[in-house]
Structures are given as C-alpha cells and as structure tokens.
C-alpha positions in Angstrom: -29.8 9.7 -22.3 -26.4 9.8 -20.6 -24.5 12.8 -21.9 -21.1 12.5 -20.3 -18.8 10.2 -18.5 -16.1 12.0 -16.5 -13.0 10.5 -15.0 -11.9 12.3 -11.8 -9.4 12.0 -9.0 -6.4 10.8 -11.0 -3.4 12.8 -9.6 -0.6 13.9 -12.0 2.0 12.3 -9.7 2.1 10.0 -6.6 4.9 8.4 -4.6 5.3 4.7 -5.2 3.0 2.9 -2.8 0.8 5.9 -2.3 -2.9 5.1 -2.6 -5.3 7.2 -4.8 -8.9 6.7 -5.7 -10.0 7.2 -9.3 -13.6 8.1 -9.8 -16.0 8.1 -12.7 -19.1 10.3 -12.7 -21.9 9.7 -15.2 -24.4 12.5 -15.9 -27.9 11.8 -17.2 -30.1 14.5 -18.7 -33.1 12.3 -19.7 -36.2 13.4 -17.8 -37.4 9.8 -17.8 -34.2 8.7 -16.1 -31.4 6.5 -17.2 -30.8 2.8 -16.6 -28.0 1.7 -14.4 -24.7 1.1 -16.0 -21.3 -0.6 -15.4 -17.8 0.8 -15.7 -14.7 -1.3 -16.5 -11.3 0.0 -15.3 -8.0 -0.6 -17.1 -4.4 0.0 -16.1 -2.0 0.0 -19.1 -4.8 -1.7 -21.0 -5.2 -4.5 -18.5 -8.6 -5.0 -16.9 -8.3 -4.3 -13.2 -11.8 -3.9 -12.0 -15.5 -3.3 -12.9 -18.1 -1.5 -10.9 -21.9 -1.0 -11.3 -23.4 2.5 -11.2 -26.9 3.5 -10.1 -28.4 6.9 -10.7 -29.2 8.1 -7.2 -27.8 11.6 -7.0 -30.1 14.7 -7.5 -28.0 16.6 -10.0 -24.7 16.5 -12.0 -21.7 18.2 -10.4 -21.4 21.0 -13.0 -25.1 21.9 -13.4 -28.4 21.9 -11.6 -30.3 19.6 -13.8 -30.2 15.9 -14.7 -29.2 13.0 -12.4 -25.8 11.6 -11.7 -24.1 8.4 -10.5 -20.5 7.8 -9.6 -18.3 4.9 -8.8 -14.7 4.3 -7.6 -12.3 1.6 -8.3 -12.6 -1.2 -5.7 -11.1 -4.6 -5.2 -12.4 -6.8 -8.0 -9.5 -8.7 -9.6 -7.8 -11.6 -7.8 -4.1 -12.4 -8.1 -2.9 -8.9 -9.1 0.7 -8.6 -10.2 3.2 -7.5 -7.5 3.7 -4.0 -9.1 0.2 -2.8 -8.2 -2.6 -3.5 -5.7 -6.3 -2.6 -5.4 -7.8 -2.1 -2.0 -11.3 -1.1 -1.0 -10.0 2.5 -0.9 -8.3 2.7 -4.3 -5.3 1.9 -6.4 -1.7 1.5 -5.3 1.2 1.3 -7.8 4.6 0.3 -6.5 6.9 0.5 -9.5 8.0 4.0 -10.7 6.9 5.1 -14.2 4.1 6.7 -16.0 0.8 4.8 -16.3 -2.4 5.2 -18.2 -5.7 4.6 -16.3 -8.8 4.2 -18.5 -12.3 3.0 -18.6 -14.4 1.3 -21.3 -16.4 4.5 -21.6 -13.6 6.2 -23.5 -11.9 8.2 -20.7 -8.3 8.0 -19.8 -5.7 9.8 -17.7 -2.1 9.3 -16.8 -0.3 9.3 -13.4 3.4 9.4 -12.8 4.7 7.2 -10.0 7.9 8.4 -8.4 10.4 6.3 -6.5 10.5 6.7 -2.7 13.6 5.9 -0.6 13.2 3.4 2.2 13.0 4.7 5.8 13.7 2.1 8.4 13.3 2.2 12.2 13.3 -0.3 15.1 9.9 -0.2 16.7 10.5 -2.8 19.4 13.3 -4.8 20.9 12.2 -7.3 23.5 14.5 -9.5 25.6 13.0 -12.3 27.8 13.2 -13.5 30.4 15.2 -10.8 32.2 17.0 -13.3 34.4 18.2 -16.8 33.5 20.6 -19.4 34.8 23.9 -19.9 33.0 23.2 -22.0 29.8 19.5 -21.2 29.6 18.0 -19.6 26.5 17.3 -15.9 26.2 14.8 -14.9 23.5 15.4 -11.7 21.6 12.6 -10.3 19.4 13.1 -7.2 17.2 10.6 -5.6 14.9 11.7 -3.2 12.1 9.3 -0.9 10.3 9.8 0.6 6.8 7.7 3.8 6.2 9.3 4.5 2.8 9.9 2.5 -0.4 10.9 -1.1 -0.4 14.5 -1.9 0.4 17.1 -3.8 2.4 18.7 -3.1 5.7 21.1 -4.9 8.1 19.9 -5.6 11.6 22.7 -6.1 14.1 22.2 -7.6 17.6 25.0 -6.8 20.1 25.9 -6.7 23.7 28.7 -4.8 25.5 31.2 -7.3 24.1 30.3 -6.5 20.5 28.2 -7.9 17.7 26.5 -11.2 18.4 24.7 -11.7 15.0 23.4 -9.7 12.0 20.6 -10.3 9.6 19.9 -8.7 6.2 16.2 -7.8 6.0 14.2 -7.0 2.9 11.1 -4.9 3.9 8.4 -4.0 1.5 7.0 -0.5 1.3 5.2 0.4 4.5 6.0 -3.1 5.8 7.3 -4.6 9.1 9.7 -7.5 9.5 10.4 -9.4 12.7 13.6 -11.1 13.8 13.6 -13.7 16.6 16.7 -15.3 17.9 17.8 -17.2 21.0 21.0 -16.5 22.9 22.9 -18.6 25.5 25.5 -17.2 27.8 28.1 -19.6 29.4 29.3 -17.1 32.0 27.3 -15.4 34.8 26.9 -11.7 34.6 24.8 -8.8 33.4 24.5 -8.4 29.7 23.0 -5.4 27.8 21.5 -6.5 24.6 20.8 -4.0 21.8 19.6 -3.8 18.2 20.8 -1.4 15.6 20.3 -0.8 11.9 23.3 -0.3 9.6 
C-alpha cells in the first residue's frame, strides 16, 4: 500500500516570471506492488493540471525498500489566466504575492512571488536600403528586448537633426517587441538614423 505522498521542489520565493517545477513523489511499501495513480494539481484551489504516476523506480528516496513513482506539473489546462502559465517544464507565476500549491493527495506548500523591475535593451536596429533616391522610402526596423518584469518604455527614432518619431511600447516579462516605420527624405544627403530608449 502507498505509505506517503511527498510534494517537492516548491521554492520559498521566486521572481515573477521565474519558472519552477513542483514534483510529487509517491512511495509504495507493498511487496506485491501498487497500482498506478493520478495526481491533480491546484493553485490557490483552482485545478491547473493532472498527471498519471507509474511505479517504475527501484526504491523510495529516503530508504532502500519499496518502490517509488514521481510526477511533475506539466501543461494540461487550456486557456490559463494571464497571471500564471504552465509549460512542459513547470509553473510560471507573473503577479507578485504568496500562493498555495496543493494536490488532491493532501499535500500543500506556499511560494512567494516577488516583483521584478523591467530591464529593456535594443537588440537590433536595421535601416534598409542603405542608399535611396530623394523621395523613396527608407525602412527602419527596431527590436527591443525586456529581460525583467513587464513594463513600458519609450522608443525614440532620431537622426542628426533630432527626434523623428517615438513610440511607447509595453513589453511583457522576457518579451520582445518590434517597431517598423518608413521614412522619406526630401533633401539629398547622408543621414544617420539611431534608436534610443528613454
């Protein structure tokens, strides 16, 4: 008969948007073996996944007898709310706060999600073509990456004469946003086009 279900790998704190992978281990001490089982996962009481468990390991993690099975939370539920996500590698919570993760086997643990400031950078700025006739379009494509928490940033496109245009971008955590514009110059000359974040 199964003698214990253990919930592992729930950290005490993570950054918002940081992935972690809860795990349940089931230990069986019946010499005749145990039948396979299923674990349901809950976040704040809401069902977020269910996984089957098969007893294939040779022994339980804390002793040298019995057999064990384990499972991790994987992508099972469609249309998850925007404040969390489930991938094939685990759970991601985006909104700061303290959350309870539990299973239908009676285990629960809490994780505190802490807010992360956004961190923006321009990863590419392409201008093409490099030579045009007066009045022809020049295409400018800029990509901005955010390696921190979700937030807004102003992207300014300029040349040596000053600001040409600006755009306010909202970029999700660990996201990338692109801005594509076309410029036309009425006077011949050499123009240096740049992109900056403010």
